[in-house]
N, C-alpha and C positions, 0 to 999 in steps of 0.2 A: 374353334381348336378342340380338337381331337382329345381325348384321354392319352395318348401314346405322346402325342407333341404336348401336353400340359405336363406330364412326370419329367419328360427331357427338358423342358424349360427350366422346371423347378430343381431336378439334378444339378443341373450346369450354377444354378445361382449357388446352392448349397456349395458346390465344390469349389465354386469360385470365391467363398468366403469363410475357407479353410474347415468345413463342415463335410466327415465322411457324409457320399448318398448311397442308397441303398443301389446294389446292383441289381438286372432286373430276375426275379424268381424268388428272390431272399424276402423275407417278410419283415425283417428288422429293419428300421432305418433308424433318421433323427427323430428328434422329437417334435412337436408341432410348436414348441414354443420357440426352438432352435429354428424352424425353418420360417417362421413368421419374423424372427431376429434376422435371418437373412435376408428376408427379402426388404425388409425396411432399409438394410444396411446397402444395400443393393439400390434402390429408388428414390431413398431421400437423405439430404445431407442435415443432420439432427446436432443442436445446439440449445442450448441455454439462454432464457433472456436475462437483462440484468434485474429485472424483478423475481426468478425464480422460477420460473414456468419453462417447460421444456416444450420445443418447436422441432417442426421438421419442413425441408424445404425441398420439393419438388426439382431432382435435378434435369438439367434441359428445359425446364418448365416455367410458368410462371412466377414471378419472384415475390412468392406467397408463403408466409407462416402458417402453417398448420400446426395447432396445437396436438401432443400426443393422445390427449383424451377428451371425453366431450363430445356434442352432437355431429360437429364438422370434425371432429378428430380425426386424427390418423389412426386409431384402432379398429373405427367401422372400417374404412378403406381398406386397411390390412387385412383385415376377416374376409373382405371380398374379395381381394387379391388370392388368398391363401383358397379359397373355395374356388375360383376358375382354375385355377391351377394344379388341381388335385381331383379333379372330375367330378365337382360336386359337395366334396365333404368339407363341413364346415368344422373351424376350430374349436374346440372349448372352451367356456369361459376361465377356468385355470389356464390353459397354456396360453390366453392372450394377457392374462394379468401376469405371468410372470414374462413374459416380451415386452412389457409396457414397463416392467420393472429396468429389464435389462437396455433397453431403449434412453430410459432417463440417466443409466448410469454412463450410456455411450456419451450421449449430449451434453452430460456435466463434464465430461474429458474435453469438449470443444472450447472455443475462445466464446464469451457470450457476443450476443448481438443485439441491435434495438429495434423489433419492427414496430412502425409506426402505423397508425389509425388514420387512414382518409387521405389526410395531407402530411406531407413531408418537405425538409429542405434539402436539397443538392447544389451545393456550392451558392451560386448567385440565382440558381432556381428553387421555384416552387414545383415539387410533384404532387398531383391529384391522382388520387385511386381512382378509377368509375367503377369500381367494384363489379366488374366483368369477370365472365367466368375464365374469358382471355388471358386475365390480368395487365388488359390495355389500362392505360394513363395519360392524363393532359402534363407536360412541363409547360410554364411559365417563368419565363423571364426577361431581364431586360429589353430583349430583342425579339418579343413578342412570345406567343404561345404554340403550340402542337402537338397533334397527340403521337404517341408513342406505342407501338405492340407489347414490349416489356419495361418494365419497370428498372429504371437504376439503383431504386432503393428499395429496400424492405417491408413491406406491408402484412398488416394482421387483418382480419376481419371477422366480425360476429356474428351474432343470428340477428341483428337487429338491424343489421344495415343494408339497404337496398342500392340496386344500380344508379350513377346519375347517366343521364343523355347524354351522348356525344355532342361535343358544341359544334353549332352551326352559324356561321357570320351569315345572319340572312336580317338586314336591316337593323334599324335600332332597338335593339332587347331593352335596353334601360327605359326607354318610351313605352315599350310594351309592360313592363312592370309597374310603371306609374300608372298604367289605367286600372293597376289589380289592386291597387293601395287606396286606402281611405284616410289619405291624410295631406297637409299642405306641402309646399316646394320647401319649405327650412327642414321639416320631419323626411321628406324624400332623400333628400342630397345627405342627411347623416345616415339615415338607412343605408344608402348603396356605400358608404364610407365604412361603415361597419361590415358590410357584407365582402368588401376586396380585404379586406382585412381578417375575417373569418378565417379564409385560406392561406394567411399565414400563420405558421404554428408556433413561433418559438417568441410569442410575445403573449403578455396578459389583454385579454379580450374583456369589455366592460358586459355586464348585463343586459340585453337587451330586452328595454320594458317597454311593450305595448298597453297605454292607458286608455282608459275612456270606458265612458258607460255602457249600459245593456245596449245591442244593437249597433255598435260600433263595428263591428267584424275584427276582434279583436282575435278571436282563436285561429279564423280563416288566415290572418294574416300572418300568423305565428306559426301557422304549419306551411303555409308558401314559404315563409325565408327559411325555416329548417329546409325544407326539401331541399333550397337552391345550391345550401351547403354539402348535408350529410342526410339523404334520403333515409329514411325508416318508416317499419308499418306502424310504428308507435310514434310519431312526432311529436306529439302532444300527450303528457302525461302529468298523472296528480300529485301532491308532495309524497316523498316516502316516506313509511313508517320510523325508519331507523337508519342508523350510518350507515352499516352493513348493506340495506338493499340499497340505499343511494350511492355507496360506491360500487355495487355490481351493474349500475344503470350508467353511471357518468365512465365507469371504463369501458363500457362497449361501444361508445357513441363517441363519436366525436362531436356533435352538435345535437343540444336536447331541449323543449321547454318546457317549463312547469306552468300549467296551464290554472288560469281561475284562481290565484294568490291570494287570501286574502290575510291569512294570519301566518306568519313564518316563527316555528318555536327558535329559541337561541341555537339547539345544536345544529339545526336546518340552517340559519343565518350565517355559522361561522362554518360550516360546511360549504356553503356556495361561495363566500369570501376564498377560501382556500383552493376550488375547482377554478377560480379565474388566475391566480395566481401562480398553480402547481400545488398537488396536494400526495400526500402517501398515507395509504393506509395499510394496517397489518393486521394479517388475517391467518386463521389456525389454517394447516394445509389440508386438504381434501385427504382423508383415510389415515392421517396421522394424529398423534396426540400432545407431539412438541414439535414439530416442524411448524414453520411459518411462509406464508407467502406475502408480499407487498404489493399493494394495488397503486402502480402512479398513474395519475393522470392530470393534464392542464386539460382545462374544456373550453367551447363554445357554447354560452348558455343564454337562455331567451326565458320570457315570464310574461305573462298577462294580468291584469291587476285591475282593478277600478281603483283602489286607496292605495299607493304606496305607503301612506303614512303610518301605514302600522309595521312597516319592517324598521331594522335596527339601522341606527347610524353609520356604520363601519360597511353594512351592506349598501346603502342608500348611496355611499362615494363612489362605487361603482357598477352604480345604474347608470344606462342609457335611454331615456323615457322618450318614445315617441307617442305624441298623443292623436288619439283617432277620432275623427267627429262624426256625429250621428248622421246616418245613412237616412234619408228622405224614404218615404215608402213607392214613392214613384219612380226612386234609382235602385231599389232594391233588387239584386240579381239571383237569380236559384243557383245553389251550390253547384247541380250539376253542369250550369251554365258556365261557373266560375272555374271548374274541374278541369272542362272543355278548354278553355282559353288558357289558363294556366297549362298543359298539357303541351300545347301546340306551341307554345311562347319559350317553355322552358330551356330546350337546345340554344335557342337565340339568346337569351337573358344571359346562360352561362358564357357564350361566346362574348359577349361587350362586357360581362363583368372580366372576362379573363383578359381583355384588351386593354381594360381598365388597371387593371393590377399590373400587367406587363409597364405601362407608362409609370405608374406609381414606383415600381422597382427602378427603372431608370432614373428618378431622380429623387432618392429617400435617402441616397448616402450625402446628399448636397444639402437637406434638409436641417436647420439647425432651429429650436424652438427658444426664444428668447424667457418664456419663462415655462414652466414644468410642471402643468399639474397633474393631481393625481391621474394615473392610468400615461404614463408621457410616454412609452411607446406606440402604445395605439395615437394619442394625439400626434406622432411625429405621422406616422400615417396618414392621418386625417389632413393635414398640413401638408401635405403631401397629395393628398387628394384635390387638396383645395387650388393648389400650384399648377397642374395641368387641368382642371375644369373650370378654374375660376370661380369658387363658388366660396362661402364662408360657412362650411361645415365644423370649422374648430370652434370658431366663438359660440356656435349654436348649441356642441357640447358643452361647454364650459358656463351657458348660461342654463343648461339643462341640468349640469350636475348640482349646479348651487340651488335650482328650485326644486332638486328632488329632494335635497339637506335640508330646505327650508322645512318641507314638507313634512319631515320628520319629526323635525323638531318641533313642531305643531302639535305633533300626536304625544310628547313627553312634557309634562306637567313640570317635572323638576327643570328641563332646561327651558320652559319658557318663564319661569321664577328669576335664574340664574339670570337670563338676558333682560329682563324686566329690573333686575339689581344694578347690571352691566350701564342700561339704557339710564339708570338714574345720577351714576356716579362717577361715570369714564372710565374710573377705575378702582378696583375693591382688591385691598388684601388682607386674607386674615387666615386662621385653620380652618379646618373641616365642620368643625364642631360650632363656629363663627359662622358660617357659611349656613348650616342648618340655623341658626338662629336670624341669620340676618335675611333668608327668602322667605316670603310672604307662604305659607301651609296653608291650603285649603280644611276646612273644617272636616272633610272626609277624607283621609290620604289617600291617593290612589295605589292601585298594586304595585309600580315601580316605583313610589316614594321611597326614596332611602330611609332606614328606619334609624341609625346612628351615624356617627360621623366616619366611620370605618368604609361604611356601603356611601356612603356621599363623595367621600375623597375618589372613589375605584368608581361609581356613577361619571364623576367631572371627570377624570381621566377619560373613557370610553368617549363622553359627548365632545371631547375637546378639537377632533377634529373638524367634528361638524359645525362645532362655536367658532372656528376658524373659520372656517367657508363663511359663515355671514357677518366677517368683521369682527371676532370677538378672538381674542390670545387668553389661551391658560398655560400658566406658568407654575410647575409645582417642582423648581429648582433650588428652594431655599427653605432654609430652615430657622425657626425663632432662635432667642439667645437661650444659653444654659440656664437650669438643669434639665428643663424638659425635650430643647431642641425640637419642637414643633415643626409638620411640615405646613409650611406656606403657600398657599395658594393666592396668585397674582391673575386677574380676570381683568385685560385692558380692552379697550373699544377701539377699533382704527380710527383714524383719521376721518374717511370717509362716512364710519357708521356715526362717528361724533357729528358729522354734518347733519345727516339724515336724521339723527333723532333730538339735534337743538331745537331749544324753547322759539317758536315762530315769533313770541316779542321781541326779540334782539334785534337788532339790527343784524342784518346781511345772515342770520343763522348763527352767531356767536356770541355767547351768554357774558354779559357783564359781571362784575364782581358782586353787585347789589342782587342780580338775578340768580346768582351761585347761595348769597345770604338767604333769600327767602325758601330757595329749594332745599336747603339743609348741605348743599354743596356738590361738587361731581365729580372732584379728583380727591385722590389720596395717595400720600407719599409713597416710598417704598418702604414696606415695614420690616426688611430687613436690614436698615442701614442703623447703624450703631447710634445711640443717641448724643453721642458728643461730635459726629462727622458732622461735613459743612452742609449738606443735603442732598437733593437727588437733582442733579443739574438738570434732568430732562422734565422732572416736571417744574420747575421753576423757570426755565425757557417757555414750557406750555403755556403755565400759569399766567406767565408776564405776558405771553401773546395776547390772552385772552384781554387781560387788563386794558392794553393796550390800544384792543379794537373798540372798544367802547367810546364812542361819540362822547358820551353825554358828562361822564365824570373819571377823574384823575385817582389815581392810587390814593395819593396826600388827602384828598377831598373824602375818599371812603375812608381812611383812619381815621378822619377830624369825625365824620360824621356817625360813624358807627362805635367811637368809645363813648361807653357810661349808655348807652341803652338798655333798655328793659330786657332784651335778651341777654345781657350778660347778667343779669339776677338769675336768670333762668340755670345759667350757663356756670355758674360762678362755683357749684361741685366739682367741674371739670377742671378747675386751675389746680396749679401745683400746691402740695399742701406744707411743703416744707420752706423754710424760712431763708434759705439761697438760691431759691428760686431756678436751678439748674434741671433738665430735663430728665437727669436720672431718679429725680425725687417724683415725679409726677405718677399717679398711680390711676391708671385709665379703669375705665369700668369692665368688667370681666369677659364681656364679650360682646360681638356685633362692631357693624363700625358705627363711629361717635363723632357728630358732631362739636365742637365747641370753640372758644375764642383763642388767637394767640395772644399766646402769653406776654407778648412785648408791645404788640400796637393793636390788641384788641379786636382783629378785624373777624367775624364768627364767620368763617367758609373754609376751617380747618377739619378734616375727614380723620380720624386715625382709631388705632384701637388697642389691643391689650399693648403693641410694640412701636405704637406711634410716636409721632412727635406733636406737642402743644405748641409748635409756631409756624407761622405760614413761611411759604417757599422764600419768599422776599426776605423775612428775617433770620429764617436759618442760614441763609448764603453771602447776610451781611455778618453775620456772627462768624 
């Protein structure tokens, strides 16, 4: 382009935007900032995103949002355009800064839009950005998938993204992926289901966790899987130092992996949980003192670890664990060989995943779950994969989630103590202070052991979802009587868990009343029932069922045989102190679950605390 043509082009652009252009021979003309603004408004459509960031989209070009500032922003591109149209003269920094300020004002006047990252929903279709310079994409719908030269939805890109290869139908891509991974058939099917769901943007995705000892190929497997969804120059990353650095990483990548995770601090555990379901972090806007920007994101995450038991319970519930096996030395492959095989198979694997995604989208509206586990949207996708493939990924996922929670509880001393307490008694009710006294504390208290009742109640609340997964329900909705009205915690083992932990000496795994008396009792009445009430029908039915199940002795026999035994003498202090014998006059020991005989029939199988009843369920019901 000659200098004369460049000047004519710049003059015509300025005049079309209402800026007086200098005539030839005159030295004074529009400022550099004015020319930059005119060039930008001529070539780009400016707008603000919903999180308050200014972007520009090239008119009649790829449907890609470019930020005004930054390494890949419009600032540097405008500077180049200005230089080309002004005979090589570069704009000054002050002119560029003034122009950016004006363009941000232009962007604020437009309606906000949402630029997506890597994948987006478009009606019934999923649009996947290939991240190529021409703006090409792949659209996947119930009727199949196809490449398109221009995306129907607006995307943005970051410096962390790399292009995806164009998918090519070339044989069974899933079989090629299977050869590259070191896991069993169930784990591979589960991984394929996760990969299909990873392209669906509007649902929470569990954190894919590769677990295994050293030499199982965890890091390489994670790098391959992330590369299938969102290739990056840094697919594996170390744990971030703080929330701000984590937000920056997550905002600029659709899928990312934390490698070799051994310890997760509480703040990062919470951040990972929020990133799965949707997060927003407020930060100070650049070059300002009082303005802020919001980083909003929902991400697809993966991690590699040797021991998932170091993770927090709420994070463990969001894991999907793939176990990797040790690779024998004679089967180990060099990384260069794996890279070559992966590169050759990448396009074919993508095509097969898009084929499966299309079939899943076709049946997904008709899939209904009878039980909705945690991450229910993802579970529906797995159910759809099972429907079209004939697999059992949903069952594998549920079992994997339970195992992950159990591993976490194994690393929580307080959780282990609570579990032992419930397994011993079946049901326990009391205050947080009573709970601390009831559970056996180690000689040297672990770091996470609650130091007071307030922390004990809080920790029990955090452990509740994990305990529920292994069959222990935690209810803190009731309070004790006035004036203290302390919060009561009721811990109840499920029927399945009671059967699993029942005494092997009892026939058919059910304890008799005699067994319960020897063990100090398994069940405890509802502590929130007033003393004059007729009793907990649920407990009465449960206890009656247990007594009836004993083939050896009947309730009358037990009542007769247990009256006046030596154990009653030791429990004499637990009987009523008043002469009228009403439960209101009963004074229970101050803390902890207690054992005592029924004041009416004498059977020593009753457990009660500060607010318990000194009658067995049968006598309470009869009253």
